[in-house]
N, C-alpha and C positions, 0 to 999 in steps of 0.2 A: 531820446525819449520825447515822444509827443503825447500831449493830454487833450483827450477831446472831451465836451461836455455837450449833450444833447445834439451830437453830430457836428459840434463846432470846435475848431482847434484853440484850446483856450491858451496853452503854453507849450514851449519846447524846452528840454533841459539835457545839457551835456554834462558828462562826467569824465575826470581823468583819473586812469587807474595806474597802480604801480607797475612798472615795467615787467616785474616777475609774475605778474597776474596771467594765468592761462586763460584761454580762451572759453573754457568752461567755467571756469571762476568768474570770467566777465558776463557771461550769460546769466549766472546764478546772482551775482550782484544787480544785474539789470532787473531781474524779477523782484529782488529786495527793494530797490528803488521805487519801482513802480507801486509796490504794495504801500510803501512809506508815503507816496506822493497822492495815492488813492484816498488814503486817511484825511487830507486836508482840503481835499475839493468838496465845496459845499454842494449839496445836492439831496434831493428826497428819493434819488433812485437807489435802491438797495443792490443793483447789479453793476458788475464791473467785470471789462473784459481786457485781458493782458495777451496780446499777440506777441508770441516768440518764435523764430525759427529753429531754435537749437533742439535737435532731437535727443541729444544727449541730456540736457538740461529736464527735459520732460520724462525721460526714463529714469533719471535718477528721482525725480520726485514720485513716480510710482514704486521704485523699487524700495520696500521697507527694510531690507537687510542691510544695504550699503550705503548709509549716508555719511555726506561730509557735513561739516559745521555750518556751511552756508544753506544746505539743503534744510537742515533742521531749524535754522532761523526762518526760512520761507515757511515752514509747516506750524509755526506757531501762531 
């Protein structure tokens, strides 16, 4: 994960996942970690961008009928 502030790279982070974690779960956990890290970056800007390549994770966020536990956490 790379964290930028004012177009400057301020931090990179890596996370190790359980071997039983699926690719979709890993993508969803990446979104959760990004949201958690946004909360601690000191800035006056109220806009945050999260870039993710997972079409499945994005579609899961759009689908109101079929949600996993991780998607519910992201939406909170």
